C-alpha positions as CSV (number, residue, x, y, z in Angstrom):
1,X,23.0,-11.2,-26.6
2,X,21.8,-13.5,-23.6
3,X,19.0,-16.7,-23.3
4,X,18.6,-21.0,-22.5
5,X,18.0,-24.3,-23.7
6,X,16.5,-27.8,-22.2
7,X,18.5,-30.5,-24.7
8,X,21.2,-32.5,-23.7
9,X,23.8,-29.6,-23.7
10,X,21.9,-27.5,-21.8
11,X,23.0,-28.2,-17.8
12,X,21.2,-26.5,-14.4
13,X,23.8,-23.4,-13.5
14,X,27.0,-24.4,-11.6
15,X,27.0,-23.9,-7.9
16,X,28.7,-21.2,-5.8
17,X,30.9,-23.1,-3.5
18,X,29.9,-24.2,-0.6
19,X,26.8,-22.4,-0.5
20,X,23.4,-23.4,-1.2
21,X,19.3,-23.0,-0.1
22,X,17.2,-25.5,1.1
23,X,16.6,-28.4,-1.0
24,X,13.3,-28.1,-2.6
25,X,12.9,-31.5,-1.3
26,X,12.8,-30.9,2.3
27,X,10.5,-28.1,1.9
28,X,7.7,-29.9,4.1
29,X,4.1,-30.0,3.3
30,X,2.2,-27.9,6.4
31,X,-0.2,-30.0,8.3
32,X,-4.0,-29.7,6.6
33,X,-2.4,-29.9,3.4
34,X,-1.5,-33.1,2.7
35,X,-2.6,-33.9,-0.6
36,X,-1.9,-31.0,-1.9
37,X,-0.2,-32.6,-5.4
38,X,-3.5,-33.7,-6.9
39,X,-4.8,-30.2,-7.6
40,X,-1.8,-30.3,-10.1
41,X,-0.4,-32.1,-13.3
42,X,1.9,-34.5,-12.6
43,X,4.8,-32.9,-14.6
44,X,5.0,-29.8,-12.8
45,X,5.7,-31.7,-9.6
46,X,8.9,-32.9,-8.1
47,X,9.7,-36.2,-8.6
48,X,12.3,-38.9,-7.0
49,X,13.1,-40.0,-10.4
50,X,14.4,-36.8,-11.2
51,X,15.5,-35.9,-7.3
52,X,19.6,-35.4,-8.4
53,X,18.6,-32.9,-11.1
54,X,16.3,-31.0,-9.6
55,X,18.2,-30.5,-6.5
56,X,20.9,-29.6,-8.3
57,X,19.0,-26.7,-9.7
58,X,18.4,-22.9,-8.5
59,X,14.9,-22.7,-8.1
60,X,13.2,-19.1,-7.3
61,X,9.4,-18.1,-6.3
62,X,7.7,-16.6,-9.0
63,X,6.1,-14.1,-6.6
64,X,5.7,-11.6,-10.0
65,X,3.0,-13.7,-11.7
66,X,1.2,-15.8,-8.9
67,X,2.2,-14.0,-5.6
68,X,-0.4,-17.2,-3.8
69,X,-0.9,-20.8,-4.1
70,X,-2.0,-21.8,-7.8
71,X,-5.4,-22.2,-8.2
72,X,-5.9,-25.8,-10.4
73,X,-7.2,-23.9,-13.3
74,X,-4.8,-21.1,-13.2
75,X,-2.2,-23.2,-13.9
76,X,-3.3,-22.8,-17.8
77,X,-1.2,-19.6,-17.2
78,X,2.2,-21.1,-16.1
79,X,1.6,-24.0,-18.7
80,X,1.3,-21.7,-21.7
81,X,4.6,-19.4,-20.6
82,X,6.4,-22.3,-20.0
83,X,6.5,-23.8,-23.3
84,X,5.9,-20.3,-25.0
85,X,8.5,-18.5,-23.4
86,X,11.1,-21.5,-23.1
87,X,10.5,-22.4,-27.1
88,X,11.4,-18.7,-28.3
89,X,14.9,-19.2,-26.6
90,X,15.6,-22.7,-27.2
91,X,13.9,-23.6,-30.8
92,X,12.9,-20.9,-32.2
93,X,15.8,-18.0,-32.5
94,X,17.6,-19.8,-30.5
95,X,19.3,-17.5,-28.3
96,X,23.1,-18.6,-28.0
97,X,23.8,-18.5,-24.2
98,X,20.2,-19.4,-22.8
99,X,17.7,-22.1,-23.0
100,X,14.3,-22.6,-21.1
101,X,12.8,-21.9,-17.8
102,X,12.1,-24.9,-16.0
103,X,8.9,-24.6,-13.4
104,X,8.0,-26.9,-10.5
105,X,5.1,-26.5,-8.3
106,X,6.2,-26.8,-4.4
107,X,3.7,-26.6,-1.7
108,X,0.9,-24.8,-4.0
109,X,3.5,-22.3,-5.2
110,X,5.3,-21.8,-8.7
111,X,9.1,-22.0,-8.5
112,X,10.7,-21.6,-11.7
113,X,14.9,-22.3,-12.6
114,X,16.5,-21.1,-16.0
115,X,18.5,-23.4,-17.9
116,X,22.2,-22.2,-19.4
117,X,24.0,-23.0,-22.0
118,X,27.8,-23.4,-21.4
119,X,29.7,-25.3,-23.9
120,X,31.4,-22.6,-26.1
121,X,31.0,-24.5,-29.1
122,X,27.5,-24.7,-28.6
123,X,27.3,-21.3,-28.0
124,X,28.7,-20.1,-31.3
125,X,26.7,-22.5,-33.3
126,X,23.3,-21.1,-31.6
127,X,25.2,-17.6,-32.5
128,X,25.0,-18.0,-36.3
129,X,21.5,-19.5,-36.2
130,X,20.3,-16.6,-34.3
131,X,21.9,-13.6,-36.0
132,X,19.7,-14.9,-39.3
133,X,16.9,-15.4,-37.6
134,X,16.6,-12.4,-35.3
135,X,18.4,-10.3,-37.9
136,X,15.5,-10.9,-40.1
137,X,12.9,-9.5,-37.1
138,X,15.3,-6.3,-36.0
139,X,15.7,-5.1,-39.3
140,X,11.7,-5.3,-39.7
141,X,10.9,-4.8,-36.4
142,X,8.2,-2.4,-37.6
143,X,6.3,-4.2,-40.1
144,X,6.3,-7.1,-37.7
145,X,5.1,-5.5,-35.0
146,X,2.1,-4.1,-37.3
147,X,1.5,-7.6,-38.1
148,X,1.4,-8.8,-34.4
149,X,-0.6,-6.1,-33.6
150,X,-3.2,-7.4,-35.8
151,X,-2.6,-10.7,-34.6
152,X,-3.2,-9.8,-31.2
153,X,-6.6,-7.9,-31.9
154,X,-8.0,-10.9,-34.1
155,X,-7.1,-13.1,-31.3
156,X,-9.1,-11.1,-28.8
157,X,-12.2,-10.5,-30.9
158,X,-12.5,-14.2,-31.8
159,X,-12.3,-14.8,-27.7
160,X,-15.0,-11.9,-27.3
161,X,-17.5,-14.1,-29.6
162,X,-16.9,-17.1,-27.6
163,X,-20.6,-17.7,-25.8
164,X,-21.1,-20.3,-22.9
165,X,-24.9,-20.8,-22.0
166,X,-26.7,-24.0,-20.1
167,X,-27.7,-26.6,-22.5
168,X,-31.3,-26.3,-23.1
169,X,-33.9,-28.5,-22.0
170,X,-35.0,-29.4,-26.0
171,X,-32.9,-28.4,-28.4
172,X,-34.2,-25.9,-30.7
173,X,-36.3,-26.7,-33.4
174,X,-34.3,-24.2,-35.6
175,X,-31.0,-27.3,-35.2
176,X,-33.6,-29.9,-36.5
177,X,-35.1,-27.9,-39.3
178,X,-31.5,-26.5,-40.3
179,X,-30.5,-30.1,-40.4
180,X,-27.7,-29.3,-38.4
181,X,-26.2,-32.6,-37.2
182,X,-24.4,-31.3,-34.4
183,X,-25.9,-30.2,-31.1
184,X,-25.7,-28.3,-28.1
185,X,-23.5,-30.9,-26.6
186,X,-21.0,-30.8,-29.4
187,X,-21.3,-27.1,-29.3
188,X,-19.9,-26.8,-25.7
189,X,-17.3,-28.9,-25.8
190,X,-16.0,-27.1,-28.9
191,X,-16.6,-23.9,-27.5
192,X,-13.9,-24.8,-24.9
193,X,-12.0,-26.1,-27.1
194,X,-11.8,-22.7,-29.2
195,X,-11.3,-20.9,-25.2
196,X,-8.0,-23.1,-24.5
197,X,-6.8,-22.9,-28.0
198,X,-7.3,-19.1,-28.3
199,X,-5.2,-18.8,-24.8
200,X,-2.7,-20.7,-26.0
201,X,-2.7,-18.6,-29.5
202,X,-2.6,-15.4,-27.5
203,X,0.4,-17.2,-25.4
204,X,2.5,-17.6,-28.6
205,X,2.1,-14.2,-29.9
206,X,3.2,-13.3,-26.0
207,X,6.8,-14.2,-26.7
208,X,6.9,-13.8,-30.6
209,X,9.0,-10.7,-30.4
210,X,9.8,-10.5,-26.4
211,X,12.6,-12.1,-25.6
212,X,14.4,-10.1,-28.7
213,X,13.2,-7.0,-27.4
214,X,15.0,-7.7,-24.0
215,X,17.9,-9.0,-26.0
216,X,18.6,-6.0,-27.7
217,X,18.1,-4.1,-24.2
218,X,20.8,-6.3,-22.9
219,X,23.0,-5.9,-25.8
220,X,22.7,-2.1,-25.4
221,X,23.6,-2.8,-21.5
222,X,26.3,-4.8,-22.1
223,X,28.2,-1.9,-24.3
224,X,27.3,0.4,-22.3
225,X,28.8,-1.2,-18.7
226,X,31.7,-2.0,-20.8
227,X,32.3,1.3,-22.5
228,X,30.8,3.7,-19.1
229,X,32.1,1.8,-16.0
230,X,30.0,2.4,-13.3
231,X,27.2,3.6,-14.9
232,X,23.8,3.1,-13.6
233,X,20.9,0.6,-14.4
234,X,18.7,3.6,-14.3
235,X,20.9,6.0,-16.4
236,X,20.6,3.2,-18.8
237,X,16.9,2.8,-18.6
238,X,16.9,6.6,-19.2
239,X,18.3,6.7,-22.7
240,X,15.9,4.4,-23.7
241,X,12.5,4.8,-22.0
242,X,10.2,7.9,-22.0
243,X,8.0,7.0,-24.8
244,X,4.4,7.0,-24.6
245,X,3.4,3.2,-23.7
246,X,0.2,1.7,-23.7
247,X,0.6,0.7,-20.6
248,X,-0.5,4.5,-19.2
249,X,-3.5,5.1,-21.5
250,X,-5.7,3.6,-19.1
251,X,-4.6,6.2,-16.2
252,X,-4.5,8.8,-18.9
253,X,-8.0,7.9,-19.9
254,X,-8.8,8.6,-15.8
255,X,-7.4,11.9,-15.8
256,X,-9.2,12.9,-19.1
257,X,-12.5,11.9,-17.4
258,X,-11.6,14.1,-14.4
259,X,-10.8,17.0,-16.5
260,X,-14.4,16.4,-17.8
261,X,-16.3,16.5,-14.6
262,X,-14.5,20.0,-13.6
263,X,-16.0,21.1,-16.9
264,X,-19.4,19.5,-16.6
265,X,-19.7,20.8,-12.9
266,X,-19.8,17.3,-11.4
267,X,-17.5,17.6,-9.0
268,X,-20.0,17.7,-5.9
269,X,-21.3,14.4,-6.8
270,X,-17.6,12.9,-8.0
271,X,-16.3,13.8,-4.6
272,X,-19.4,13.5,-2.3
273,X,-19.3,9.4,-2.8
274,X,-17.2,6.7,-2.8
275,X,-19.3,3.7,-4.2
276,X,-19.0,3.9,-7.8
277,X,-22.5,2.5,-8.8
278,X,-23.9,5.5,-6.6
279,X,-21.4,7.9,-8.5
280,X,-22.3,6.9,-11.5
281,X,-25.8,6.6,-11.2
282,X,-26.1,10.2,-9.6
283,X,-24.1,11.6,-12.4
284,X,-26.9,10.1,-15.1
285,X,-29.5,11.8,-12.9
286,X,-27.7,14.9,-13.9
287,X,-28.3,17.4,-16.7
288,X,-24.8,17.2,-17.8
289,X,-24.5,13.5,-16.6
290,X,-25.0,12.2,-19.9
291,X,-22.1,13.2,-21.6
292,X,-19.7,12.1,-19.0
293,X,-21.3,8.8,-19.1
294,X,-20.9,8.4,-22.7
295,X,-16.8,9.7,-22.5
296,X,-16.5,6.7,-19.8
297,X,-18.5,4.1,-22.1
298,X,-16.0,4.7,-24.7
299,X,-13.1,4.8,-22.6
300,X,-14.1,1.6,-20.6
301,X,-13.5,-0.7,-23.7
302,X,-10.6,-1.4,-23.8
303,X,-8.9,0.8,-21.7
304,X,-10.7,-0.9,-18.6
305,X,-9.8,-4.1,-19.1
306,X,-7.0,-3.6,-17.0
307,X,-6.0,-5.7,-14.5
308,X,-5.2,-5.0,-10.7
309,X,-2.3,-7.8,-11.2
310,X,0.0,-9.3,-13.4
311,X,-3.1,-11.0,-15.6
312,X,-1.9,-14.7,-14.4
313,X,-4.4,-14.7,-11.8
314,X,-8.7,-14.7,-12.2
315,X,-8.7,-13.4,-8.3
316,X,-7.0,-10.2,-10.1
317,X,-9.5,-9.0,-11.3
318,X,-9.6,-6.0,-13.8
319,X,-10.8,-2.5,-13.6
320,X,-14.0,-3.1,-15.8
321,X,-15.1,-5.8,-13.1
322,X,-14.2,-3.8,-10.2
323,X,-14.1,0.2,-10.6
324,X,-12.9,1.4,-7.1
325,X,-9.8,1.9,-8.2
326,X,-10.1,4.0,-11.0
327,X,-12.6,6.3,-9.4
328,X,-10.5,6.7,-6.0
329,X,-7.9,7.8,-8.6
330,X,-10.9,9.8,-10.4
331,X,-11.1,11.6,-7.1
332,X,-7.5,12.5,-6.6
333,X,-7.6,13.9,-10.3
334,X,-10.6,16.2,-9.6
335,X,-9.1,17.3,-6.4
336,X,-5.5,18.1,-8.0
337,X,-7.5,20.1,-10.7
338,X,-9.8,21.8,-7.9
339,X,-6.2,22.8,-6.5
340,X,-4.7,24.2,-9.7
341,X,-2.6,21.5,-10.4
342,X,-1.4,20.1,-13.7
343,X,-2.1,16.4,-13.8
344,X,-0.6,15.3,-17.0
345,X,2.2,13.2,-16.9
346,X,6.0,14.9,-17.3
347,X,6.4,13.6,-20.7
348,X,8.2,16.1,-22.2
349,X,10.6,16.7,-19.3
350,X,11.5,12.7,-19.5
351,X,11.8,13.1,-23.1
352,X,14.1,16.0,-23.0
353,X,16.4,14.1,-20.2
354,X,16.7,11.0,-22.4
355,X,18.2,13.1,-25.1
356,X,21.0,15.1,-22.9
357,X,21.6,11.8,-21.2
358,X,22.3,10.5,-24.2
359,X,24.5,13.1,-26.0
360,X,26.3,13.2,-22.6
361,X,27.4,9.8,-22.7
362,X,28.1,9.4,-26.8
363,X,30.4,12.5,-25.9
364,X,32.4,10.1,-23.2
365,X,33.3,8.2,-26.7
366,X,36.4,8.0,-28.1
367,X,36.3,7.2,-31.7
368,X,33.5,7.7,-34.3
369,X,33.0,4.0,-34.9
370,X,32.4,3.4,-31.2
371,X,29.5,6.5,-32.2
372,X,28.3,4.7,-34.1
373,X,28.0,1.2,-32.7
374,X,26.3,3.3,-29.7
375,X,24.3,4.9,-31.9
376,X,23.0,1.6,-33.8
377,X,22.5,0.3,-30.2
378,X,20.4,2.8,-28.6
379,X,18.2,2.9,-31.6
380,X,17.8,-0.5,-32.0
381,X,16.8,-1.0,-28.1
382,X,14.5,2.6,-28.5
383,X,12.6,0.8,-31.2
384,X,12.3,-2.6,-29.2
385,X,10.7,-0.6,-26.1
386,X,7.2,0.1,-27.2
387,X,6.5,-3.7,-27.9
388,X,8.4,-4.7,-24.9
389,X,5.9,-2.5,-22.7
390,X,2.7,-2.3,-25.3
391,X,2.3,-6.2,-25.5
392,X,1.3,-6.0,-21.8
393,X,-2.0,-4.5,-22.2
394,X,-2.6,-6.7,-25.6
395,X,-2.0,-9.9,-23.5
396,X,-1.9,-9.5,-20.0
397,X,-4.8,-7.3,-19.6
398,X,-6.9,-7.0,-22.5
399,X,-7.0,-10.6,-23.5
400,X,-6.7,-12.4,-19.8
401,X,-8.9,-10.6,-18.2
402,X,-11.6,-11.2,-21.1
403,X,-10.3,-14.8,-20.3
404,X,-11.1,-14.8,-17.1
405,X,-14.9,-13.6,-17.7
406,X,-15.3,-15.7,-20.4
407,X,-14.5,-18.8,-18.1
408,X,-16.8,-17.5,-15.3
409,X,-19.8,-17.6,-18.1
410,X,-18.6,-21.4,-18.3
411,X,-18.7,-21.3,-14.4
412,X,-22.3,-20.1,-14.8
413,X,-23.3,-23.4,-17.1
414,X,-21.7,-25.7,-14.3
415,X,-23.8,-24.0,-12.0
416,X,-26.8,-24.0,-13.8
417,X,-26.5,-28.0,-14.0
418,X,-26.2,-28.2,-10.4
419,X,-22.5,-29.6,-10.3
420,X,-20.8,-26.1,-8.6
421,X,-22.5,-23.9,-6.0
422,X,-20.8,-20.5,-7.3
423,X,-19.4,-19.6,-10.9
424,X,-15.8,-19.3,-8.7
425,X,-15.2,-22.6,-7.9
426,X,-14.6,-23.8,-11.5
427,X,-11.3,-22.1,-10.6
428,X,-10.7,-25.0,-8.8
429,X,-10.8,-28.0,-10.9
430,X,-7.7,-28.1,-13.5
431,X,-8.6,-27.3,-17.5
432,X,-8.1,-31.2,-18.5
433,X,-10.6,-31.8,-15.3
434,X,-12.7,-29.8,-17.2
435,X,-12.9,-31.4,-20.1
436,X,-13.8,-34.7,-18.1
437,X,-16.7,-32.6,-16.2
438,X,-18.1,-31.3,-19.5
439,X,-18.3,-34.5,-21.0
440,X,-19.9,-35.8,-18.0
441,X,-22.8,-33.1,-18.1
442,X,-23.2,-33.9,-21.7
443,X,-23.9,-37.8,-20.8
444,X,-26.3,-36.3,-18.0
445,X,-28.4,-34.7,-20.4
446,X,-28.1,-36.7,-23.3
447,X,-29.3,-39.9,-21.2
448,X,-31.6,-38.2,-18.9
449,X,-29.5,-39.9,-16.0
450,X,-28.3,-37.7,-13.3
451,X,-24.6,-36.7,-14.1
452,X,-21.8,-38.2,-11.8
453,X,-20.6,-34.5,-11.2
454,X,-23.3,-33.5,-9.3
455,X,-22.6,-35.2,-6.2
456,X,-18.8,-35.7,-7.3
457,X,-17.1,-32.2,-7.5
458,X,-18.9,-30.5,-4.3
459,X,-16.6,-32.4,-1.8
460,X,-13.9,-32.5,-3.7
461,X,-13.8,-28.8,-4.0
462,X,-14.6,-28.0,-0.5
463,X,-11.2,-30.4,0.1
464,X,-9.1,-28.5,-2.3
465,X,-10.3,-25.2,-0.4
466,X,-9.4,-26.1,2.4
467,X,-5.5,-27.1,0.8
468,X,-5.2,-23.7,-0.5
469,X,-6.1,-22.0,2.7
470,X,-3.4,-23.4,4.2
471,X,-1.1,-23.2,1.9
472,X,-1.9,-19.4,1.7
473,X,-1.1,-19.2,5.2
474,X,2.2,-20.6,4.8
475,X,4.5,-18.2,2.6
476,X,7.3,-19.8,0.3
477,X,10.8,-19.1,0.8
478,X,12.4,-17.0,-2.1
479,X,14.7,-19.9,-3.4
480,X,15.5,-23.4,-3.0
481,X,18.7,-25.4,-4.4
482,X,21.7,-24.4,-5.8
483,X,22.7,-21.2,-6.5
484,X,23.7,-20.1,-10.2
485,X,27.6,-19.3,-11.7
486,X,25.7,-17.8,-14.5
487,X,22.4,-16.2,-15.1
488,X,22.1,-15.9,-18.8
489,X,18.5,-15.9,-19.7
490,X,17.1,-12.5,-20.3
491,X,13.6,-12.5,-18.9
492,X,14.9,-13.6,-15.7
493,X,17.7,-11.1,-15.4
494,X,15.4,-8.2,-16.6
495,X,11.7,-8.7,-15.7
496,X,12.6,-10.7,-11.9
497,X,16.0,-8.9,-11.3
498,X,17.8,-12.0,-10.3
499,X,21.5,-12.0,-10.8
500,X,24.4,-13.5,-9.2
501,X,24.3,-10.1,-7.2
502,X,20.5,-10.9,-5.6
503,X,21.2,-14.4,-5.1
504,X,24.4,-13.8,-2.7
505,X,21.6,-11.0,-0.9
506,X,19.4,-13.8,-0.3
507,X,22.0,-16.3,0.8
508,X,23.0,-13.7,3.6
509,X,19.5,-12.6,4.1
510,X,19.9,-10.7,7.0
511,X,16.8,-8.2,6.7
512,X,15.5,-9.1,9.9
513,X,18.2,-8.7,12.1
514,X,19.6,-5.9,10.5
515,X,16.8,-3.6,9.2
516,X,18.1,-3.5,5.9
517,X,17.4,-4.7,2.6
518,X,19.1,-4.4,-0.5
519,X,18.0,-4.9,-4.0
520,X,17.8,-3.7,-7.6
521,X,17.9,0.3,-7.7
522,X,15.0,0.6,-10.3
523,X,14.6,4.5,-10.3
524,X,16.7,7.4,-8.7
525,X,16.0,9.2,-5.6
526,X,15.7,8.6,-1.8
527,X,12.6,9.4,0.5
528,X,11.5,8.6,3.8
529,X,8.2,7.6,4.5
530,X,5.6,4.9,6.6
531,X,5.5,2.0,5.0
532,X,2.5,0.7,3.3
533,X,2.5,-3.1,2.9
534,X,0.3,-4.5,0.2
535,X,0.3,-7.9,-0.6
536,X,-3.4,-7.8,-1.9
537,X,-5.1,-5.4,-5.0
538,X,-8.0,-5.3,-3.0
539,X,-6.2,-3.6,0.1
540,X,-5.2,-0.5,-2.8
541,X,-7.7,2.2,-1.4
542,X,-5.6,1.8,2.3
543,X,-2.8,3.9,0.3
544,X,-2.4,7.3,2.4
545,X,-0.5,10.3,1.0
546,X,3.3,10.2,1.1
547,X,3.4,6.6,2.1
548,X,6.1,4.2,0.9
549,X,4.5,1.1,-1.0
550,X,5.8,-2.5,0.2
551,X,4.8,-4.8,-1.9
552,X,5.3,-8.4,-4.0
553,X,5.1,-6.7,-7.3
554,X,2.9,-3.7,-8.4
555,X,0.8,-4.0,-11.9
556,X,0.5,-1.2,-14.5
557,X,-3.0,-0.8,-13.3
558,X,-2.0,0.7,-10.2
559,X,-0.4,4.0,-11.6
560,X,-3.4,5.8,-10.2
561,X,-1.5,5.0,-6.9
562,X,2.0,6.3,-7.6
563,X,0.9,9.9,-7.0
564,X,0.2,9.5,-3.7
565,X,3.5,7.9,-2.8
566,X,7.1,9.2,-1.7
567,X,8.4,5.9,-2.9
568,X,7.8,2.2,-3.9
569,X,9.4,-1.6,-2.3
570,X,9.2,-4.8,-4.3
571,X,9.9,-8.9,-3.9
572,X,10.8,-9.1,-7.1
573,X,11.3,-7.7,-10.6
574,X,14.1,-6.1,-12.5
575,X,15.4,-3.0,-13.8
576,X,11.9,-3.4,-16.6
577,X,9.5,-4.8,-14.1
578,X,6.9,-2.6,-14.3
579,X,7.3,-1.1,-10.5
580,X,10.9,0.7,-12.3
581,X,9.3,1.6,-15.4
582,X,6.4,3.1,-13.3
583,X,8.1,4.4,-10.7
584,X,10.8,6.2,-13.3
585,X,7.9,7.8,-15.0
586,X,6.5,9.4,-11.8
587,X,10.1,10.3,-10.6
588,X,9.7,8.3,-7.9
589,X,12.8,6.4,-5.8
590,X,12.0,2.5,-6.4
591,X,13.8,-0.6,-5.2
592,X,13.0,-3.7,-6.5
593,X,14.0,-7.2,-6.1
594,X,14.6,-7.3,-2.3
595,X,12.8,-11.1,-2.4
596,X,11.8,-10.3,1.4
597,X,10.4,-6.7,1.8
598,X,6.8,-7.8,2.3
599,X,8.1,-10.5,5.4
600,X,10.6,-8.2,7.1
601,X,8.5,-4.5,6.4
602,X,5.5,-3.4,8.4
603,X,2.8,-1.2,7.8
604,X,3.4,1.7,9.5
605,X,7.2,1.7,10.0
606,X,9.4,4.4,9.0
607,X,11.5,3.5,6.3
608,X,14.0,5.1,4.4
609,X,14.3,4.0,0.3
610,X,17.2,5.0,-1.5
611,X,16.7,4.3,-5.6
612,X,20.3,4.9,-6.0
613,X,21.9,2.5,-4.2
614,X,18.9,-0.2,-4.0
615,X,19.2,-0.3,-0.2
616,X,16.1,0.1,2.0
617,X,16.5,0.8,5.5
618,X,13.8,0.7,8.7
619,X,14.5,4.0,10.4
620,X,12.1,4.0,13.3
621,X,9.3,1.3,14.5
622,X,5.7,1.6,13.8
623,X,4.0,4.3,15.7
624,X,0.9,2.6,18.1
């Protein structure tokens, strides 16, 4: 079992003698970005009073959740999981050898650092507590998961009910006749408080069972690696995955809509236009169109609340906001159906292979006792796997996409009261600054005196936009500080793919010189093709058939693109990252956690991806 704790007993990871990354304090501010620190809370920044401690830690760039410089408001997501994920490992369970995950913002980019518990006596004490607490969850997993779904959906319904509107010219007469006693200014403040509390509530649910899910998988992994020396991560994943998880449901809905397009003879309309609004209007005007439109509307909520990113930044729009990605997939599936292809996902084949591999490795165990332990660990890992993936749809896609839409509603309020020029400008304010801005707005409305925010926020937002543009033009280093001797925090290993081996690869990063990168062998197979480097989901429509996707990290909502690829490579991610899971479902070779793929590989280069060994190699330069 593995995880972390910011107590006096918790220490930064031990150094690998003689080797280290650049000091976080040595990272220079790019010219033109001076004062970037003012956009973020003091507790998220490096500090001289903690310099010795912070310089002695291992920090890695969280390109999985925040691939670009953080917008001030978007830090609510990182601050949310900073507490929520860490407290599960340190205060709720606690997981024996692992503690919390520290955060620091450096030049606008988020760096994180897992803490390790190294004292054997402390690990033993934690193990006793962990066994009681985690044991209760494992023994009652299905019932607790059912309760979790009810809590998550309840949180989403309450989020839907929050509404923001500009303050009225005059308080409605109804408020007076009902003797309400509280008025529009109070409602505006309390609704904003509800919005923020709702986000933190879902953040708690996010990690209620997640660390335990990864812990069960890691325990199974440790047993297999001991019993079957040399067993690959892909083989381990194949024995557990293959469940029909919710993250594939939106793509399945698009497949179903494609079949309906063919059945209702709407193919000419769908294949004849690329603008989703134009296509929808043409379908609605067709005699068979209303039947398809009804099915489309039924699929949209909730399945199109599907972020094109990790859900942690407002700039990653959901399918429901931008229909280009699902409609591109729709056209592809319609073409495949017209060609006579079977567009269903090969779930039966995956499950059959899972059964075969599991039986084969079980037969290698020498005793019945070993087989019983193996059976129990496999059963538990399979039991927790659906939650490990399904929680993403409830939290990071459905809830968070709705959350961003509500913040935009609040942005419209500030626009209506002349604080902002555009609703999107609200994301340049930290959530605590918005409390102040709302009170300023209320004061102006109540007194009739122009609020200071009318003149204060525009120049400040313009300054922050300029700074962020500069920071975005200066990509971060993948790691800083002192390399760890031990990495025992489960999310760090399973999601980000940060291991002793990957750290050593980064230390000796020679991708640019050797034309070769190494990462986690996430999905078996080998492929050669032209690279398509994608750092912005807006560019996914540029992917061509047979290309190899090179990205920082994929999102589950990119699944429709995977049917066009020959392989995938990512900067970050571990064996249970979305890139790895989706590629295994689609039978595509994948290498994740390379650290430098998007900065060393260029679109058009011919590259070879070996998903068996975790090696990516440049074969030929891009053609003119």
